[in-house]
C-alpha positions as CSV (number, residue, x, y, z in Angstrom):
1,M,24.5,-33.9,-19.5
2,F,24.5,-30.1,-19.4
3,D,21.1,-28.5,-19.4
4,F,21.3,-24.7,-19.6
5,A,17.5,-24.0,-19.6
6,A,17.5,-22.4,-16.2
7,I,20.0,-19.6,-17.2
8,K,18.3,-16.2,-16.9
9,D,21.0,-14.0,-18.5
10,S,19.3,-11.4,-20.7
11,C,22.2,-11.5,-23.2
12,R,22.9,-14.1,-25.8
13,V,23.9,-17.3,-24.1
14,K,26.8,-19.6,-25.0
15,G,26.5,-23.1,-23.4
16,F,30.2,-23.8,-23.9
17,D,32.4,-20.9,-24.9
18,V,35.5,-22.6,-26.3
19,T,38.3,-20.0,-26.6
20,G,41.1,-22.4,-25.8
21,S,43.1,-24.7,-28.1
22,W,44.2,-28.3,-28.2
23,L,41.0,-29.3,-26.2
24,H,39.1,-32.6,-26.7
25,L,35.4,-32.5,-25.7
26,K,33.9,-35.9,-26.0
27,G,30.6,-37.6,-25.2
28,L,28.8,-34.5,-23.8
29,E,25.1,-33.8,-24.1
30,V,24.3,-30.1,-24.4
31,K,20.7,-28.9,-24.3
32,G,18.3,-26.1,-23.4
33,V,20.5,-23.1,-24.1
34,P,17.9,-20.3,-23.9
35,Q,17.0,-17.0,-25.4
36,N,15.6,-14.7,-22.8
37,N,14.4,-11.7,-24.8
38,M,13.6,-10.7,-28.4
39,L,16.2,-8.1,-28.7
40,N,19.0,-10.3,-30.0
41,H,19.6,-13.1,-32.5
42,E,20.3,-16.7,-31.6
43,S,22.2,-18.2,-28.6
44,W,24.6,-21.2,-29.1
45,G,25.1,-24.6,-27.7
46,V,28.8,-24.6,-28.3
47,W,30.6,-21.5,-29.5
48,V,34.2,-22.0,-30.8
49,S,36.9,-19.5,-31.4
50,G,40.0,-21.6,-30.5
51,S,42.0,-23.9,-32.7
52,N,43.2,-27.5,-33.0
53,N,40.2,-28.7,-30.9
54,T,38.3,-32.0,-31.3
55,F,34.6,-32.1,-30.6
56,E,33.5,-35.8,-30.6
57,L,30.3,-37.6,-30.0
58,L,28.4,-34.5,-28.8
59,D,24.6,-34.6,-28.6
60,L,23.4,-31.0,-29.1
61,H,19.7,-30.5,-29.0
62,H,16.7,-28.3,-28.0
63,N,18.9,-25.2,-28.0
64,M,17.7,-21.8,-29.1
65,G,20.3,-21.4,-31.8
66,P,22.9,-23.6,-33.5
67,G,24.1,-26.7,-31.8
68,L,27.8,-26.0,-32.6
69,F,29.1,-22.8,-34.2
70,I,32.7,-22.1,-35.3
71,Q,33.1,-18.3,-35.2
72,N,36.9,-18.4,-35.6
73,G,39.9,-20.6,-35.1
74,G,41.3,-23.3,-37.4
75,K,42.0,-27.0,-37.6
76,N,39.0,-27.8,-35.5
77,L,37.6,-31.3,-36.0
78,V,33.8,-31.8,-35.4
79,L,33.6,-35.6,-35.3
80,S,30.6,-37.9,-35.1
81,C,28.4,-35.2,-33.5
82,D,24.6,-34.9,-33.6
83,S,22.7,-31.6,-33.6
84,H,18.9,-31.7,-33.7
85,H,15.6,-30.1,-32.5
86,N,17.2,-26.7,-32.3
87,Y,14.7,-23.7,-32.6
88,D,15.2,-20.0,-31.9
89,P,11.7,-18.6,-31.4
90,M,12.8,-15.3,-30.0
91,T,15.4,-14.3,-32.7
92,S,14.9,-10.6,-33.5
93,N,15.1,-11.1,-37.3
94,G,12.4,-13.8,-37.3
95,A,11.6,-17.0,-35.4
96,G,13.7,-20.0,-36.6
97,Q,16.0,-17.8,-38.7
98,S,19.3,-18.9,-37.0
99,A,18.9,-22.3,-35.4
100,D,21.3,-24.3,-37.6
101,G,22.6,-27.7,-36.6
102,F,26.2,-26.8,-37.3
103,G,27.7,-23.5,-38.5
104,A,31.1,-22.1,-39.4
105,H,31.4,-18.3,-40.2
106,I,35.2,-17.8,-40.1
107,S,36.5,-14.3,-40.3
108,A,38.2,-12.9,-43.4
109,G,42.0,-12.7,-43.3
110,S,42.2,-14.9,-40.2
111,G,44.2,-17.7,-41.9
112,N,42.1,-20.2,-39.9
113,T,41.9,-23.1,-42.3
114,G,41.5,-26.8,-41.7
115,N,38.0,-26.9,-40.0
116,V,36.3,-30.2,-40.7
117,F,32.9,-31.6,-40.0
118,R,33.0,-35.4,-40.3
119,G,30.4,-38.1,-39.6
120,C,27.9,-35.7,-38.2
121,R,24.1,-35.6,-38.3
122,A,21.7,-32.6,-38.3
123,W,17.9,-33.0,-38.2
124,W,14.8,-31.1,-37.1
125,N,16.7,-27.8,-37.1
126,T,14.5,-24.8,-38.0
127,D,17.2,-23.0,-40.1
128,D,19.8,-25.2,-41.9
129,G,21.5,-28.4,-41.2
130,F,25.0,-27.1,-42.0
131,D,25.6,-23.4,-42.7
132,L,28.8,-21.9,-44.1
133,I,27.5,-18.4,-44.8
134,N,30.2,-15.8,-44.3
135,A,33.0,-18.3,-44.0
136,F,36.1,-16.7,-45.4
137,E,38.3,-19.7,-44.9
138,P,37.8,-23.1,-46.5
139,V,35.7,-25.7,-44.6
140,V,35.2,-29.4,-45.4
141,I,32.0,-31.3,-44.6
142,E,32.2,-35.0,-45.3
143,D,30.3,-38.3,-44.4
144,S,27.5,-36.3,-42.9
145,W,23.7,-36.4,-43.1
146,A,21.1,-33.6,-42.9
147,W,17.3,-33.9,-43.0
148,N,14.0,-32.2,-42.1
149,A,15.5,-28.7,-41.9
150,G,13.2,-25.7,-42.0
151,Y,10.3,-27.2,-40.0
152,L,9.1,-26.9,-36.4
153,P,10.8,-29.9,-34.8
154,D,8.8,-33.1,-35.0
155,T,6.2,-31.6,-37.3
156,M,5.9,-30.8,-41.0
157,T,4.9,-27.2,-40.2
158,S,7.1,-24.8,-42.1
159,V,9.0,-22.1,-40.2
160,P,8.6,-19.1,-42.5
161,D,11.9,-17.4,-41.4
162,G,13.9,-20.6,-41.3
163,N,15.9,-21.3,-44.5
164,G,15.4,-25.1,-44.6
165,N,18.6,-26.2,-46.4
166,G,20.4,-29.4,-45.7
167,F,23.9,-28.2,-46.6
168,K,24.4,-24.4,-47.2
169,A,27.9,-24.2,-48.5
170,G,28.8,-20.6,-48.5
171,G,27.6,-17.2,-49.6
172,Y,28.3,-13.7,-48.3
173,G,24.9,-12.2,-47.7
174,G,23.8,-12.5,-51.4
175,G,26.4,-10.1,-52.9
176,Y,29.8,-10.5,-54.5
177,V,33.0,-10.4,-52.5
178,S,36.5,-10.7,-54.0
179,N,37.9,-12.9,-51.3
180,G,35.5,-15.8,-51.2
181,V,36.9,-19.3,-50.7
182,K,36.2,-22.8,-51.9
183,H,34.4,-25.2,-49.6
184,T,34.1,-29.0,-50.0
185,V,31.0,-31.1,-49.4
186,R,31.4,-34.8,-50.1
187,L,30.1,-38.2,-49.3
188,S,27.0,-36.7,-47.6
189,V,23.3,-37.1,-47.7
190,A,20.4,-34.6,-47.6
191,F,16.8,-35.6,-47.7
192,N,13.3,-34.2,-46.9
193,N,14.6,-30.7,-46.3
194,R,12.1,-27.9,-46.8
195,A,14.3,-26.1,-49.3
196,S,17.6,-27.3,-51.0
197,G,19.5,-30.4,-50.1
198,F,22.8,-28.9,-51.2
199,Y,22.8,-25.1,-51.7
200,A,25.5,-22.8,-53.0
201,N,23.7,-19.8,-51.4
202,H,24.9,-17.0,-53.8
203,H,28.5,-18.2,-53.3
204,T,31.2,-16.5,-55.3
205,V,33.7,-19.4,-55.8
206,A,33.0,-22.9,-57.2
207,D,32.8,-25.3,-54.3
208,D,33.7,-29.0,-54.8
209,V,30.6,-31.0,-54.4
210,F,31.5,-34.7,-54.8
211,D,29.8,-38.0,-54.2
212,N,26.6,-36.8,-52.4
213,T,23.0,-38.0,-52.4
214,G,20.1,-35.6,-52.5
215,Y,16.6,-37.2,-52.0
216,N,13.2,-35.4,-51.9
217,N,14.5,-31.9,-51.4
218,H,13.3,-28.8,-53.2
219,P,15.6,-28.9,-55.1
220,D,18.2,-31.6,-54.3
221,F,21.1,-29.5,-55.7
222,N,20.8,-25.7,-56.1
223,M,24.0,-24.1,-57.3
224,L,22.9,-20.5,-57.2
225,G,26.0,-18.3,-57.3
226,V,26.8,-14.6,-58.0
227,D,29.5,-13.1,-60.3
228,S,31.5,-10.0,-59.9
229,T,28.8,-7.8,-61.4
230,G,26.3,-9.1,-58.9
231,A,24.4,-11.2,-61.5
232,A,23.0,-14.6,-60.6
233,I,24.9,-17.6,-62.1
234,G,25.3,-21.3,-61.6
235,I,28.5,-22.2,-59.8
236,G,30.2,-25.3,-58.5
237,N,32.3,-28.4,-59.4
238,L,29.9,-31.4,-59.2
239,R,31.0,-35.0,-59.6
240,N,29.4,-38.4,-58.8
241,N,26.3,-36.8,-57.2
242,L,22.9,-38.5,-57.2
243,A,19.6,-36.6,-57.2
244,Y,16.3,-38.4,-56.8
245,G,12.9,-37.3,-55.7
246,G,11.6,-33.8,-55.1
247,T,13.0,-31.3,-57.6
248,L,16.3,-32.6,-58.9
249,T,18.4,-29.4,-59.7
250,S,18.3,-25.7,-60.2
251,N,20.8,-23.0,-61.3
252,M,23.0,-25.5,-63.1
253,S,23.8,-23.4,-66.1
254,G,27.5,-22.5,-65.9
255,T,28.5,-25.1,-63.4
256,N,31.3,-27.6,-64.0
257,V,29.5,-30.9,-63.9
258,S,30.4,-34.5,-64.9
259,N,29.1,-38.0,-64.0
260,N,26.1,-36.9,-62.0
261,S,22.8,-38.7,-62.2
262,W,21.1,-35.9,-64.0
263,N,23.6,-35.5,-66.8
264,L,24.0,-39.2,-67.5
265,S,21.7,-41.5,-69.5
266,V,20.5,-43.4,-66.4
267,S,16.9,-44.2,-65.3
268,L,16.0,-43.5,-61.7
269,S,13.4,-45.4,-59.7
270,D,13.1,-46.9,-56.2
271,A,14.4,-50.1,-57.6
272,Q,17.9,-48.6,-57.9
273,F,18.2,-48.6,-54.1
274,Q,18.1,-51.1,-51.3
275,S,15.5,-48.9,-49.6
276,V,14.4,-45.3,-49.9
277,S,13.1,-45.2,-46.3
278,T,13.5,-41.8,-44.6
279,S,12.8,-43.1,-41.0
280,G,15.4,-44.5,-38.7
281,W,18.3,-42.2,-39.7
282,D,18.5,-41.0,-36.1
283,A,19.2,-44.6,-34.9
284,P,22.0,-45.0,-32.2
285,R,25.5,-44.8,-33.5
286,Q,27.7,-47.9,-33.8
287,A,29.9,-48.8,-30.8
288,D,32.9,-47.0,-32.3
289,G,30.9,-43.8,-32.8
290,N,30.4,-44.2,-36.5
291,L,27.1,-43.5,-38.2
292,P,24.6,-46.3,-37.9
293,A,24.9,-49.0,-40.6
294,L,21.6,-48.6,-42.6
295,P,20.6,-49.8,-46.0
296,Y,18.7,-46.6,-46.8
297,L,19.6,-44.9,-50.1
298,H,22.4,-47.4,-50.6
299,L,22.4,-48.8,-54.2
300,A,20.9,-52.1,-54.9
301,A,23.2,-54.9,-56.1
302,N,21.9,-54.6,-59.7
303,S,21.8,-50.8,-59.8
304,T,22.8,-49.2,-63.0
305,L,24.3,-46.3,-61.0
306,I,27.2,-48.5,-59.9
307,D,30.6,-47.6,-61.5
308,K,29.0,-44.6,-63.3
309,G,31.2,-42.0,-61.5
310,T,34.7,-40.6,-62.2
311,N,37.8,-40.7,-60.0
312,V,38.0,-37.6,-57.8
313,G,40.6,-39.1,-55.4
314,L,38.2,-40.7,-53.0
315,P,38.2,-44.5,-52.2
316,F,36.0,-46.6,-54.4
317,N,35.4,-50.3,-55.3
318,G,35.1,-51.7,-58.8
319,Q,36.1,-50.0,-62.1
320,A,34.9,-46.5,-61.1
321,P,33.2,-44.8,-58.3
322,D,29.4,-45.3,-57.9
323,L,27.0,-42.3,-57.9
324,G,26.0,-41.0,-54.5
325,A,27.3,-41.0,-51.0
326,F,27.5,-44.8,-50.5
327,E,29.9,-47.0,-52.4
328,S,28.5,-50.4,-53.1
329,G,30.4,-53.6,-52.1
330,S,32.7,-54.0,-49.2
331,T,33.9,-51.0,-47.2
332,P,37.1,-49.7,-48.9
333,T,40.1,-50.5,-46.8
334,T,41.6,-47.1,-47.5
335,T,38.6,-45.1,-46.1
336,P,39.9,-42.3,-43.9
337,P,39.5,-43.1,-40.2
338,T,36.3,-41.7,-38.6
339,T,37.8,-41.4,-35.1
340,T,41.0,-39.3,-35.1
341,P,41.1,-37.4,-31.8
342,P,44.5,-36.4,-30.4
343,T,45.0,-38.8,-27.5
344,T,48.3,-37.3,-26.3
345,T,48.9,-33.9,-24.7
346,P,50.3,-31.4,-27.2
347,P,53.8,-30.2,-26.5
348,S,54.0,-27.1,-24.4
349,T,55.9,-25.4,-27.3
350,R,53.9,-26.4,-30.3
351,P,55.8,-27.2,-33.5
352,P,55.0,-25.2,-36.6
353,T,52.1,-26.6,-38.5
354,T,52.8,-25.0,-41.9
355,A,55.7,-25.6,-44.2
356,P,58.0,-22.8,-45.2
357,P,56.5,-20.7,-48.0
358,T,57.5,-21.7,-51.5
359,T,58.6,-19.4,-54.3
360,P,56.9,-19.7,-57.7
361,G,58.2,-22.5,-59.9
362,P,59.4,-21.8,-63.4
363,S,55.9,-22.0,-64.8
364,G,54.3,-20.0,-62.0
365,C,52.8,-22.1,-59.3
366,T,53.2,-22.2,-55.5
367,A,52.2,-24.8,-53.0
368,S,51.4,-24.3,-49.3
369,Y,50.8,-26.9,-46.6
370,Q,48.4,-27.0,-43.7
371,L,47.9,-29.6,-40.9
372,A,44.2,-30.5,-40.8
373,G,44.3,-32.8,-37.8
374,S,46.4,-35.3,-35.9
375,W,46.1,-38.2,-33.6
376,S,48.3,-40.8,-32.0
377,G,50.5,-42.2,-34.8
378,G,49.0,-40.3,-37.7
379,F,47.7,-37.1,-39.1
380,Q,45.8,-35.4,-42.0
381,G,47.4,-32.8,-44.1
382,G,46.3,-30.6,-47.0
383,V,48.1,-28.7,-49.8
384,T,46.8,-25.7,-51.7
385,V,48.3,-25.2,-55.2
386,T,48.0,-21.6,-56.6
387,N,48.7,-20.4,-60.1
388,S,51.0,-17.5,-59.3
389,G,51.8,-16.8,-63.0
390,S,50.1,-14.5,-65.5
391,S,48.7,-17.2,-67.8
392,T,46.5,-20.4,-67.4
393,V,48.4,-23.6,-66.6
394,G,47.2,-27.0,-67.8
395,S,48.8,-29.2,-65.2
396,W,50.8,-29.1,-62.0
397,T,53.1,-31.2,-59.9
398,V,53.9,-30.8,-56.2
399,H,57.1,-32.3,-54.6
400,L,57.1,-32.9,-50.9
401,T,60.0,-34.0,-48.7
402,L,58.6,-35.6,-45.5
403,P,60.4,-35.7,-42.2
404,G,61.7,-39.1,-41.1
405,G,59.0,-41.4,-39.8
406,Q,56.2,-40.0,-42.0
407,A,54.6,-41.9,-44.9
408,V,51.5,-41.1,-46.9
409,T,48.9,-43.8,-46.7
410,Q,46.1,-42.2,-48.7
411,L,45.7,-39.1,-50.9
412,W,42.7,-37.6,-52.6
413,N,42.0,-35.0,-55.3
414,A,45.3,-35.9,-57.0
415,S,47.5,-38.9,-57.7
416,Y,50.9,-39.6,-56.1
417,T,54.0,-41.7,-56.0
418,Q,56.3,-42.1,-53.0
419,S,59.9,-43.1,-52.8
420,G,61.4,-43.0,-49.3
421,N,60.5,-39.6,-47.9
422,Q,60.0,-38.1,-51.4
423,V,56.4,-37.7,-52.4
424,T,55.4,-36.5,-55.9
425,V,51.8,-35.4,-56.4
426,T,50.2,-34.7,-59.8
427,N,46.8,-33.1,-60.5
428,A,43.7,-35.1,-61.2
429,S,42.1,-34.9,-64.6
430,W,39.6,-32.3,-63.5
431,N,41.7,-29.9,-61.4
432,G,44.9,-29.4,-63.5
433,A,43.8,-26.3,-65.4
434,L,44.2,-23.2,-63.3
435,A,43.6,-19.6,-64.3
436,P,45.9,-17.0,-62.9
437,G,45.3,-16.7,-59.2
438,A,43.1,-19.9,-59.1
439,T,43.7,-22.7,-56.7
440,A,43.4,-26.4,-56.3
441,T,43.6,-28.5,-53.2
442,F,44.5,-32.0,-52.3
443,G,44.5,-33.8,-48.9
444,F,46.2,-36.9,-47.5
445,L,46.5,-39.2,-44.6
446,A,49.9,-40.2,-43.3
447,N,51.6,-42.2,-40.5
448,G,53.9,-40.5,-38.1
449,D,54.1,-37.3,-36.1
450,G,52.1,-34.6,-37.8
451,G,53.6,-31.8,-35.7
452,T,56.5,-31.4,-38.1
453,P,55.6,-30.1,-41.6
454,P,57.3,-31.2,-44.8
455,T,60.9,-30.1,-44.8
456,T,60.6,-28.9,-48.4
457,I,57.6,-28.3,-50.7
458,G,57.8,-27.2,-54.3
459,C,55.5,-26.8,-57.3
460,T,56.0,-26.9,-61.1
461,A,53.3,-26.2,-63.7
462,S,53.0,-26.4,-67.5
């Protein structure tokens, strides 16, 4: 346990200042990082500017600022971490304004992609649970929970300057920027937050918001965006989400929505769930570090929300995905692993983590590869498809040649076939159409050494 409460430095304090790369911080408790005057904004429990790091099973609490904050760096995995009871009473722009559970504000033009928050919890933070404002590189948040944001910890007293959102997925200060990026929030739960459960925050690009549950937020899903003229719009791609209790939605006009509880003919009541309890979510984690196994907000066996979703490339049981963050029935055997730390020392000369750039295919698309994370015997990769032509395409196909010893075990946001080391990936039904300059992404898990990228990658579109 690291308690920083006795530090008297009059500047902004960083409990851990992680500038290095290929580090693995596991099982640490970080608390008490102070603010010692009212001249600055927040301090930070853990500040990150390095890359390819894993932060696992960290308990970050009672800090005067965010528990963990990624300022720069790419391919950082924040895994099974808890951040709670953070409050910044001395922040110069207002008490409670900046104490998020987790934050990522990655600089423009840095190329630092691949940052992932997985299996994390944020509660009783005076600002937001998860905050991606001013993040100019894509971030993924998955399998995570956020509740009771925007209140003085352990009370229902509002903090006027705290924002109070569960998941704030973007935004650039309220105005339009031309280089905004798409974030992904999936398989996550937000409840009892003072403001929105899932919030676009004046974002300029449609985020992917898939398979989430919002309960008793205000509202559960708020897709407020901004267009190039500065006008307020609804923005986002929403699939398989469940909103119940509180105010359900706002700023939905203009969004790309399908198979969500509010746009299907389904009746919602407590009886649709095994339980709607909002206590006990901070229970101890399972022995392997996974989130506690709770029945709360899981669908009842006879729920009419079962099989009401659409395939977005995530694992599901039955004929179609269920609505919300929790799939009914047995745990899918293809669920991505929740503990994937690198257990071996990286080579002293690191192999390249990006494939050679591609040239546009005959119909004008390119594909670029990024390594999202690796561990002993496996890795997670991602591919961004860009329409590099001058007209809209209706579909795309990516061809990957994997190095020897690699084999895809799971892929999402697209479909694939594999023959030997040749992998062919085709768009899903909802992300095939791309306007000029628009992008789509898919990710995959694979066996083998992730340090070597695909030997070839090509893209065709029609």
